[in-house]
C-alpha positions as a Markdown table, in Angstrom:
| # | Residue | x | y | z |
|---|---|---|---|---|
| 1 | Unk | 11.6 | 3.9 | -16.3 |
| 2 | Unk | 9.5 | 0.8 | -16.0 |
| 3 | Unk | 6.9 | 0.4 | -13.1 |
| 4 | Unk | 4.6 | -1.9 | -11.5 |
| 5 | Unk | 1.4 | -1.2 | -10.4 |
| 6 | Unk | -2.0 | -3.3 | -8.5 |
| 7 | Unk | -5.4 | -2.2 | -7.8 |
| 8 | Unk | -5.9 | -4.1 | -4.2 |
| 9 | Unk | -9.5 | -4.6 | -2.9 |
| 10 | Unk | -9.1 | -4.4 | 1.3 |
| 11 | Unk | -10.7 | -6.4 | 3.5 |
| 12 | Unk | -11.8 | -5.7 | 7.0 |
| 13 | Unk | -11.0 | -2.0 | 6.6 |
| 14 | Unk | -13.1 | 1.2 | 6.0 |
| 15 | Unk | -11.0 | 2.4 | 2.8 |
| 16 | Unk | -12.2 | -0.5 | 0.0 |
| 17 | Unk | -9.5 | -0.4 | -2.7 |
| 18 | Unk | -5.9 | 1.1 | -2.4 |
| 19 | Unk | -4.1 | 1.3 | -5.7 |
| 20 | Unk | 0.1 | 1.7 | -5.6 |
| 21 | Unk | 2.3 | 2.1 | -8.1 |
| 22 | Unk | 6.7 | 1.1 | -7.7 |
| 23 | Unk | 9.5 | 1.5 | -10.1 |
| 24 | Unk | 11.5 | -1.4 | -10.9 |
| 25 | Unk | 13.7 | -0.8 | -8.1 |
| 26 | Unk | 10.9 | -2.1 | -5.9 |
| 27 | Unk | 10.8 | 2.0 | -4.8 |
| 28 | Unk | 7.1 | 2.8 | -4.4 |
| 29 | Unk | 6.1 | 6.2 | -6.8 |
| 30 | Unk | 2.4 | 6.4 | -5.1 |
| 31 | Unk | -0.2 | 5.4 | -3.0 |
| 32 | Unk | -4.0 | 6.2 | -3.2 |
| 33 | Unk | -6.4 | 4.8 | -0.9 |
| 34 | Unk | -10.6 | 4.8 | -1.9 |
| 35 | Unk | -12.9 | 5.4 | 1.1 |
| 36 | Unk | -11.2 | 5.0 | 4.7 |
| 37 | Unk | -10.0 | 8.1 | 7.0 |
| 38 | Unk | -9.3 | 10.1 | 4.5 |
| 39 | Unk | -6.6 | 12.6 | 5.9 |
| 40 | Unk | -4.8 | 9.6 | 7.7 |
| 41 | Unk | -4.4 | 7.4 | 4.5 |
| 42 | Unk | -3.7 | 11.1 | 2.9 |
| 43 | Unk | -0.6 | 11.1 | 5.1 |
| 44 | Unk | 0.7 | 7.4 | 5.1 |
| 45 | Unk | 0.5 | 7.6 | 1.4 |
| 46 | Unk | 2.8 | 10.8 | 1.3 |
| 47 | Unk | 5.0 | 8.9 | 4.2 |
| 48 | Unk | 5.7 | 5.3 | 2.2 |
| 49 | Unk | 5.9 | 7.3 | -1.4 |
| 50 | Unk | 10.0 | 7.3 | -2.2 |
| 51 | Unk | 10.6 | 4.6 | 0.4 |
| 52 | Unk | 11.2 | 0.7 | -0.6 |
| 53 | Unk | 8.5 | -1.8 | -0.5 |
| 54 | Unk | 10.0 | -4.3 | 1.9 |
| 55 | Unk | 11.3 | -1.4 | 4.8 |
| 56 | Unk | 7.4 | -0.2 | 4.4 |
| 57 | Unk | 6.3 | -3.3 | 4.9 |
| 58 | Unk | 8.7 | -4.2 | 7.3 |
| 59 | Unk | 6.9 | -1.0 | 9.7 |
| 60 | Unk | 3.5 | -1.6 | 8.9 |
| 61 | Unk | 2.9 | -5.0 | 8.7 |
| 62 | Unk | 0.6 | -6.5 | 11.6 |
| 63 | Unk | -1.0 | -3.2 | 12.4 |
| 64 | Unk | -4.2 | -3.5 | 14.0 |
| 65 | Unk | -7.1 | -0.8 | 14.2 |
| 66 | Unk | -9.1 | -1.5 | 17.3 |
| 67 | Unk | -10.9 | -4.5 | 17.5 |
| 68 | Unk | -10.1 | -5.3 | 13.6 |
| 69 | Unk | -7.8 | -8.2 | 12.9 |
| 70 | Unk | -6.1 | -5.6 | 10.3 |
| 71 | Unk | -6.5 | -2.1 | 9.2 |
| 72 | Unk | -5.2 | 0.5 | 6.3 |
| 73 | Unk | -1.6 | -0.1 | 6.9 |
| 74 | Unk | -1.7 | -3.9 | 7.0 |
| 75 | Unk | -3.8 | -4.2 | 4.3 |
| 76 | Unk | -1.2 | -1.5 | 2.1 |
| 77 | Unk | 1.3 | -4.7 | 3.1 |
| 78 | Unk | -1.0 | -7.1 | 1.2 |
| 79 | Unk | -0.9 | -4.8 | -1.7 |
| 80 | Unk | 2.5 | -4.4 | -1.8 |
| 81 | Unk | 3.4 | -8.3 | -1.5 |
| 82 | Unk | 1.0 | -8.1 | -4.8 |
| 83 | Unk | 3.3 | -5.6 | -6.4 |
| 84 | Unk | 6.5 | -7.2 | -5.7 |
| 85 | Unk | 5.3 | -9.9 | -7.8 |
| 86 | Unk | 3.5 | -8.1 | -10.5 |
| 87 | Unk | 4.9 | -7.8 | -14.0 |
| 88 | Unk | 6.7 | -4.4 | -14.9 |
| 89 | Unk | 5.4 | -2.2 | -17.6 |
| 90 | Unk | 6.6 | 0.6 | -20.0 |
């Protein structure tokens, strides 16, 4: 199975990077956050695994954290936008 992968540097959140992989059908295979609220981000990672990129983006896009203009789920959507156009790898 071919996969695509990105490492995304987050902006405006406690997490610093998001590492995400999807298969050739745009189904998310794994998500890892570096930094941030460990328990919450592990939960998000587990919930989005096996979900289609577009479905996750519809649910999480625009979520804000407190007074910030973004959040870790919103930043995941930015990473997923990049992932959609990433090249497939063997």
